[in-house]
SERO-4910 file (N, C-alpha, C, O; in steps of 0.05 Angstrom, whole numbers):
BEGIN
 pado doro    nc1    nc2    nc3   cac1   cac2   cac3    cc1    cc2    cc3    oc1    oc2    oc3
  Unk    A   -228     57    212   -224     56    184   -249     45    170   -262     28    181
  Unk    A   -255     56    147   -278     46    132   -271     20    118   -247     15    114
  Unk    A   -290      4    111   -285    -21     98   -277    -17     69   -263    -34     58
  Unk    A   -285      5     57   -279     10     28   -253     27     25   -252     49     35
  Unk    A   -233     15     12   -209     30      7   -213     47    -18   -225     38    -37
  Unk    A   -202     71    -17   -206     89    -40   -178    101    -47   -165    112    -29
  Unk    A   -171     99    -72   -146    111    -81   -150    141    -87   -172    149    -94
  Unk    A   -129    156    -84   -130    184    -93   -137    184   -123   -128    167   -138
  Unk    A   -153    204   -131   -162    205   -159   -139    204   -179   -141    190   -199
  Unk    A   -118    219   -174    -96    220   -193    -82    193   -194    -76    184   -216
  Unk    A    -78    180   -172    -66    153   -171    -85    133   -185    -76    116   -200
  Unk    A   -110    134   -179   -130    116   -191   -129    118   -221   -129     97   -235
  Unk    A   -129    142   -232   -128    146   -261   -102    135   -272   -102    122   -294
  Unk    A    -80    139   -258    -55    129   -268    -54     98   -268    -44     86   -287
  Unk    A    -65     86   -247    -66     57   -245    -83     46   -268    -76     26   -280
  Unk    A   -106     58   -273   -124     50   -294   -109     50   -321   -110     31   -336
  Unk    A    -94     71   -326    -79     74   -351    -57     53   -352    -53     40   -373
  Unk    A    -42     49   -330    -21     29   -330    -31      1   -334    -19    -14   -349
  Unk    A    -53     -6   -322    -65    -32   -325    -73    -36   -355    -68    -57   -366
  Unk    A    -86    -16   -366    -95    -18   -394    -71    -21   -413    -71    -37   -431
  Unk    A    -50     -6   -408    -26     -7   -425    -13    -35   -422     -4    -47   -442
  Unk    A    -11    -45   -398      1    -71   -393    -14    -93   -408     -3   -109   -422
  Unk    A    -41    -93   -405    -57   -114   -418    -56   -112   -448    -56   -132   -462
  Unk    A    -54    -88   -459    -52    -85   -488    -25    -94   -498    -23   -109   -517
  Unk    A     -4    -84   -485     24    -91   -494     31   -120   -490     46   -131   -506
  Unk    A     21   -133   -469     29   -160   -463      9   -181   -471     16   -205   -473
  Unk    A    -16   -173   -475    -36   -193   -481    -54   -186   -505    -72   -201   -512
  Unk    A    -49   -162   -516    -65   -153   -538    -94   -146   -531   -111   -145   -549
  Unk    A   -100   -142   -506   -127   -135   -497   -130   -105   -496   -113    -91   -484
  Unk    A   -151    -95   -508   -156    -67   -507   -180    -62   -489   -202    -72   -494
  Unk    A   -176    -46   -468   -197    -40   -449   -206    -11   -452   -190      7   -456
  Unk    A   -233     -7   -451   -243     20   -450   -241     30   -421   -233     16   -403
  Unk    A   -249     55   -418   -247     68   -392   -263     53   -370   -253     49   -348
  Unk    A   -287     45   -377   -304     30   -358   -291      4   -350   -291     -2   -326
  Unk    A   -281    -11   -369   -268    -36   -363   -243    -32   -346   -237    -48   -328
  Unk    A   -228    -11   -352   -204     -5   -336   -212      0   -307   -200    -11   -288
  Unk    A   -232     17   -303   -240     24   -276   -252      0   -262   -247     -4   -238
  Unk    A   -267    -16   -276   -279    -40   -264   -257    -59   -254   -258    -70   -232
  Unk    A   -236    -63   -271   -214    -81   -264   -198    -70   -240   -192    -85   -222
  Unk    A   -192    -44   -240   -178    -32   -218   -194    -34   -192   -184    -40   -171
  Unk    A   -220    -28   -194   -237    -30   -171   -237    -59   -160   -236    -63   -135
  Unk    A   -237    -79   -177   -237   -107   -169   -210   -113   -155   -210   -126   -134
  Unk    A   -188   -104   -167   -162   -109   -155   -159    -96   -127   -150   -108   -108
  Unk    A   -168    -71   -126   -167    -56   -100   -184    -70    -80   -176    -73    -56
  Unk    A   -208    -79    -88   -226    -93    -69   -214   -119    -59   -216   -126    -36
  Unk    A   -201   -134    -77   -190   -160    -70   -163   -159    -56   -157   -174    -38
  Unk    A   -146   -140    -64   -119   -139    -54   -112   -115    -36    -93   -115    -21
  Unk    A   -129    -94    -38   -123    -69    -24   -119    -73      6   -101    -62     18
  Unk    A   -136    -89     19   -134    -94     48   -109   -109     54    -96   -103     75
  Unk    A   -100   -127     37    -76   -142     42    -52   -123     41    -34   -124     58
  Unk    A    -51   -105     21    -29    -86     19    -29    -67     43     -8    -61     55
  Unk    A    -53    -58     51    -56    -40     74    -46    -53     99    -30    -42    114
  Unk    A    -55    -78    104    -47    -92    128    -17    -98    128     -5    -97    149
  Unk    A     -6   -104    105     23   -109    104     38    -83    111     59    -84    125
  Unk    A     29    -61    101     41    -35    108     40    -29    138     59    -19    150
  Unk    A     17    -36    150     14    -32    179     34    -50    194     47    -42    213
  Unk    A     36    -76    185     55    -94    198     84    -84    196     99    -85    215
  Unk    A     91    -73    173    118    -62    169    123    -38    187    144    -34    198
  Unk    A    102    -21    189    105      3    206    108     -5    235    124      6    250
  Unk    A     93    -25    244     95    -35    272    123    -46    277    135    -41    298
  Unk    A    133    -62    258    160    -73    260    181    -51    262    198    -52    280
  Unk    A    180    -32    244    199    -10    245    197      6    270    218     14    281
  Unk    A    173     11    279    169     27    303    181     12    327    193     23    345
  Unk    A    176    -15    328    187    -31    350    217    -30    350    229    -29    372
  Unk    A    230    -32    327    259    -30    325    269     -3    334    289     -1    349
  Unk    A    255     18    326    263     45    334    259     48    364    276     60    377
  Unk    A    238     37    375    232     39    403    254     24    419    263     34    440
  Unk    A    263      1    409    284    -14    422    310      3    422    325      4    442
  Unk    A    316     16    400    340     32    398    339     55    417    359     62    430
  Unk    A    316     68    419    313     91    438    316     81    466    329     94    483
  Unk    A    305     58    472    307     47    499    336     41    506    345     48    528
  Unk    A    351     30    488    379     24    492    395     50    497    411     51    515
  Unk    A    389     70    481    402     96    485    396    108    512    414    119    526
  Unk    A    371    107    520    363    118    546    375    102    569    382    113    590
  Unk    A    376     76    566    388     59    587    417     66    591    427     65    614
  Unk    A    431     74    570    459     82    573    462    109    588    484    115    598
  Unk    A    441    124    589    442    150    602    436    148    632    438    168    647
  Unk    A    428    125    641    422    122    670    446    128    687    469    123    679
  Unk    A    441    139    710    462    145    729    460    124    752    440    121    764
  Unk    A    483    112    757    484     92    778    504    102    799    524    115    793
  Unk    A    498     97    824    515    106    846    537     86    850    554     90    868
***
């Protein structure tokens, strides 16, 4: 994996708009396109890896639970003399 996380362009644009709308509606701050992008880039840089790693942890947990379930099912299929 590369060190730099990159959002899909459509999602990136949507997040920029959402952040700008939130700041305007809740704090009266009006951001231009450059400021929106700069802020989203900052947030992705600071938090993106944490969200990514949390997603990986959740996937590992779910996979381990699924694996346990499959193991239990297969154990029940064993033939004993």
